[in-house]
N, C-alpha and C positions, 0 to 999 in steps of 0.2 A: 224336174221342173224347179226353177230357181225362184224363190219368193223374196222380194225386196221389201224391207220394212221402212215405213215412212218415219222420219224424225219427229221428235216431240215438239218442235218449234211451230210457231204460227206462220201461215203463208201471208203474203202481202195483202191478198184479198180479204182474208179473215181479219187482219188488223184494221183494214179500212172499214169493214162492217162494224167492228166493235167501237171504233172511234165515232162512226156515224150515229150509232145508238146512244153513246154517251152524250154527244152533242145535242141530240134530239131531246134526251131526258133533261139536260141542263136548261135547254130553251123552255121546256114545259114548266120546270120548277120556277124559273125566273119569271115567266109569263104569268104564272098562277098567283104571284104576289101582287099583281096589279101595278098600274103605272107609278103609284107613289111609293112602292116598297123600296126601290133602289134609291130614291131621294131620302127616304128615312134612314137607310143604311149609311149613306154618305154623311147625313147630318149627325148621326150618332158618332161616327168616326171623327168628324170635325169637332164635336163637343168635347170628346176625350182629348183631342189635340189642344184645344183651348184650355182645358183643365190643367194639362201638363205644363203649358206655357205660363199659366197663372201661378203655378207653384214655383217655377223658376223666377218669375217676377218677384214673388214674395221672398224668396231666398236672398235676392239681391237688395230689395228695398225695405224688407222687414214689415211690409204691409201689402194688402191687395189694392189694385187701382180703384179709384173712386171717381165717378163722372162729375164734371163741373156742373152740368145741367142734366140730371137724370130724367127730367120731365120733358125734355126737348122732343118734339114730334115731327113727323113728315108723312106725306101721302106717298106710300111706296108703290101702290098700284091704284088705279082709278077707284076712288071711294074707300080705300083701305088705309087707315091711319095707324101708325105704330110709333111707339117710343123709340127714338134713335140715339138718345144721349149716352146710354150705356154701350151701345154698339160702336159709337164713335170713340168712346173711351177705350174699349177693348182693342179696336183697330190700332189706335196710337200706342197704347201700352205694350201690345204684343208684337206689332209689326215695326214699331220704332219710327214711324213716319209722322212727325209732329208731336206736340204734347199740350196743345191749348185746351183739349177736352178732358184732361186729367187733373184732379185735385192734388195738391201736395207735392211730394218728392221732386225737388229740383226744378220746378217749373220756372221760377223767377230768374235763376241764373242762366237758363237756356233761352230766355227771351220769348217763351211761349209760342213757338212757331206753329203755323197751321199745316195740315197735311197737304201734300201735293201729288200723292200717288207714286212718289219715288223715294228711294233710300239714299241719303247722302253719306259721304265718308264719316261725318260727325255722328250720324244716326245709327251706324252699324252696331255700335256697342249697346244700343237699346233694343236690338232685335231679339225677341224671345220665341218667335215662330219663324224659323228660317224657311225659305222657299215657299212662301205662302202663295198658293195658286190664285189667279185672278178671279176664279169662280167663288172664292171665299170672301171677297169684298167687292163693294161697288160704290160708285159715287152717287150721292143724292144731293142735288143742289150743289153747294160748295163743300159738302162734307163727305168723308169716306167712312164706311161702316163695315163691320163684319156681318156676313149674311149666311143663312143656312142654304141647303140645296133647293129650297122652295123660293128663294129670293127674299125671304123675310129677315129683318134684323135680329141677331141674337139678343136675348134679354138677359140682364145681369144686375144683381143688387148686392152690394157689399154689406156684410152684416154689421149692425150697430146694436150692441148689447143693451143699450139704454132704450132704444126705440123698439127692439125686438121685431125688426122689420123683415127677417128672413126665416126660412125653415131650417137651413143649415147654420152652423155656428161660424162659418167662414164667409160663404157667399152662396147665393142661388144663381144658377145658370140654366137657361132653357131656350128651346126653340118652339115656336107655336106650330111648326110643321104644317099639316094640312088645315089647321084651324085658322081661317082668315077672318073670323068674326070677333075674336077676343084679343086683338093686338095690343089693347090698352090695359089688359088685366095684369095683375102681379102674382108672384108666387104665393103670397099669403092668401090671396083671393082663391087660388086653386086649392089651397090646403083646406079652406073653409067649405068650398063647393067642389067635391071630387070630380063631378062631371065636367067642370069647366076646363080642367087640364088633362082630360082623358086622352086627347090626341097629341099633347105636348111631349117633346123629348127633353128630359130634365135630369138634373143631378141630385134629386132627392126621391 
């Protein structure tokens, strides 16, 4: 009687079963994180991208961008008011679209153009975040701002050693993430009250 040995490889059916199990486990893991977990992950990645772009901006200009009007506010969602001055500044400084929201470096000779949602040939040299997806910015009134995955404007403060206005020596950058009640709070507020920034995604 002749006995045939089966090869050590997997059959197509076995591979399909393994793939199905892996897909199911992945779905369970992603689902267990809750609806906000993927938004937090995207926001964390975006924050890191902004940090890298700010360093490139610093290398070219010798300073970090500073908002013309850091206290400018807007109602982002019904009844939810946030500071947008820094988010306007970040959008222009890193995307290169306009520069009327940025203090200092070269604004006068450029004529201080406003943002229009497009990058002109003259503005390409000012781009520090290439291929910026539209999900990372939005138009609020006549302004364009950088936003997190929750739709909130990114918050940013350039350090001033005299005012001691930041936690970091360079700048503070953060997203309020799920926290839609403290959009007007600042990084130093969160340093003083730890529970205030508990939900924030931040660089300190």
